[in-house]
N, C-alpha and C positions, 0 to 999 in steps of 0.2 A: 504494500500500500504506500502510495506517495501522498504525503500531506500537502494540502493546498493552503490551509489556514488553521491557526490555533488561536482560540479565544478563551481567556480566563477572566472571570469577574470576581471582584472582592478578594483577590489574593492577599493573604495576611490581613484580611478585613479592610484593606485600603486601596489596592491597585487593580485597575482594569487594563488588560493587555489584549491587543488584537494584532497578531503577527501573520502577515501574508508571506507565504513561502515563494521564493522566486524560482519557479520551475524552469524557466528558459535559461537562466544564468547558472542553475544548479548549485548556487551558493546563496545563503541568506545569512546576513550578519545581524545578530541581536546585541544591542549595546544599551547601556544604561548605568546609572550609579549602583554602587554596592548596596545590597539589601532590597532591591526592587523586584526580585524574583526570577531573574534570568535562568539561573541553574534549576530552580524549582520547576519552572515551566518545562525545561528540557527533560528533567527527570520524570515529570508527569507524562509527557508525550512518549518517552521510552517505555514507561510502565504500561501505558495503554497498548502499545504495539507488542509488548512481550508478555502480556497478561499477568503482570505483577501489581495487582490492584491495591495491595497493602500500602503502596507508596502514597496513595491519595489520602491516607489518614495522617500523614506527617505535616502537611501544610494546609492551613485553613483557607478555604475558598468557597465561593458561592456556586459558580458554574464553570465547567471545563468542556469546551466544544472543539471538536476537530472535524474538518471537512477534508475529504480525500478524493 
């Protein structure tokens, strides 16, 4: 499965992120200050694709949506 978009709302109770994956360029750069959830989002996406759903219990969030 190739991800097209990742959306997380209320990550850590604060942040809403909408990441469009650049399929044509095959590289998407995610940047932001420390503590805004970059690593948490990537871990959640990996957990979804590898069926390790216990990862979703580690970071508080409202919704996590992936389109492929």
